[in-house]
Every structure is written in C-alpha cells, then in structure tokens.
C-alpha positions, 0 to 999 in steps of 0.5 A: 255621119261616121260612127265615132266608135268605128273611127276609133276601131279603124285608126286608134287615137294618136295611132296607138293600139288599145286594149280594154280590161274590166276587172271583176271580182265576185267577193265584193264586201258591200255587194257579193256577186255584183257582176252577176247581178242583173241590171235589165232583163237581158243583161247582167252588170258585167255584160252591160259594161262589156258590151258598152266598152267593146262597142268602142274596142274590139279587143275588150276583155273581163279579168276575174278570179271567179269561174261563175263570171268567167263562164257568164262572160264566155257565155254571152260571147265575151272575152274573159281571163282568169287572174289570181285572187290576191290583188288589192286593186283593179289596177293590179288585176289589169296588169296580170291580165295584160301579161296573159293576153296582152299583144304589143298593145300601147295602152291599157284601158281599165274600166271598173265592172260597176260602171254600166253607163260608161259610153263611147264619149267618155272612153275617147275623151280618155284615149285623147289624153295620149295625144300628149307624148308626156301622158304616162296614165289618163283618168277622168274627172267631172265638175261639181255642180255650182248648185251642189251642196258642200256636204256632197262636195265633202264626201270622203268616198268622192275623191277630189282633184286639182290639176295644172294648166295643162290638165295634169293631175297635181293631187288627189284627195278626200278632203275638199281641194283647194280650200277657199279661205274667207269663203263660207263653206256653203258658198264653195260650189258656186266660188270655184270649179271643183273636180271630182274623180271618176275611177276609169283609167288608162295606162301606157302598157310599159307604165302599168307594169311599172306602177303595179310594182311600186311599194305603197307610198306615204300619201297613198296610205294616208289617203287610201288612193293608189293614184297618189303612189303614181303621183309621188313617184313622178308619173303624169296623170292626165285629166280628161273632164267628162260631160256627165257624171257616171253612176257607179254600182257599189251597193244594191241600192245603187243597182236599184237606182240604176235599174229605174234609170235604164228603164226610163232611158229604154222607154224614151229611146222606144218613142 
C-alpha cells in the first residue's frame, strides 16, 4: 500500500501546488519561548511540528521574528524565514513569509507552532477542501463529544462554528451556537452536533494577500476572531471535520500533558 503523504508529494490534491508555513514567535504572553521548549528527549516543539508538517509537504517553512528560533530550525535541517515582529496574527506572518519565499504556489497552509499532534490525515482533509473551486479558505473542526459537559462546550476559549449543507462556515462564535431553544443546557451536547474550531488554515495564495490587507471588521472586533473578518467580507471558508481533537500547547501545563501523552505513545509504538 502506498503512503498517502507520498501520494500528496507526487501529485498534490486537485492538481494544486502547496506551501506550508509554521508561524513561530518567541514572545508568547502565556508561554515565552514556547517554540524552543523540549517536547521529547530529541525534539523541541518547533522541530516536532516542522517534522510532522514536512512529512506531508516538501515545501515546509518556519516563519519567525526571532533569531534563536531561526537558528534552531536551520540547525536541525529545517527551512526558516525571518519576518517582522509587528504581526497581529499567524495569518499576517504567513503572508509576509509567502511574499519572501513563495514560488507560484496555489495554496498556503498555516499550521501554528503549538500543534505537535497534527498529522497527515488532518492535513490531507484540509487540502481536500480545495477540490471545490469555490473554496477561498479552508479550516478544520471537530465534533464536540456527545458525552461532553456543557461548561466545556461553553468555554469562550473554544470557538464554535455552524456550517451550511455544503460544509461552508456560516459563523464562528465564542458563544455556543446554535442556541437550542427549550432544551436544558446539560442536554445540549447530546441533542445536537456541535462543531468546535481547530486553528489550522489553508488559503488560496491570492486570497491570503487580500484578507490580510482588510481592515478589522465589526464582528471580528466583537468576538476577537479574525475569521469573522473574512466571512463578513464574503470569503468562502470550507470546513473539514477531523476525526480527532488536537491538543494545542498554550501553557507550560499543556506541554507537560503533551509530553506524558507522547511518552505513552512511544512506549506503545515500541511493542
């Protein structure tokens, strides 16, 4: 059986050329120096993410504003590009990086440096969104588990999304959407399929240049979600449903949990 990631390298999905960019900044408020934190005995977080992504894309880069991260990436054999320090989001950093290193690619894939569990299946699900020529932007969501508790569903740090019949995003919110009228909140997770957003994107390269030059929209300011700027300006965001939930690294505690999980996985893989 062929390796699915090798198939992607050879042909690309929908006949498109892809470039993957991993935005990585040192000055995180909740976890300074996060990209250089060690997640296994052999790997820092940025190395782990780059290796996961470069297993699918030959053209995978780390975009950073910090020389320490740049040197670490080139030191382990990765590709890195320096970008400005004033970007408000990873999307903005991707756009600058693409302007410097892009070579006519059709789609730019943005994988944040805090996603050590991203894998080929997830990335290929994202790429399949561009089989639809109307797709401007693609992103990933996961189904909230039926047995999950309402308090976790309602967590404003976990954006929710509602989609149309063609899996195009209608709206993203930090509130629980849709509202289930006449249903006790404790029963909501088992009464409806709720989707929570996973912050991995892909953009047609021309669209990336356009959306990063738009002014902040009223909905974006209200919810502090940049994707609402894109929806409010008429861009199509296609959604792919992931079969697993990513564990993102936002705090040192998240890193501790990820290290334990990876350690158990490595023990299992040795059997």
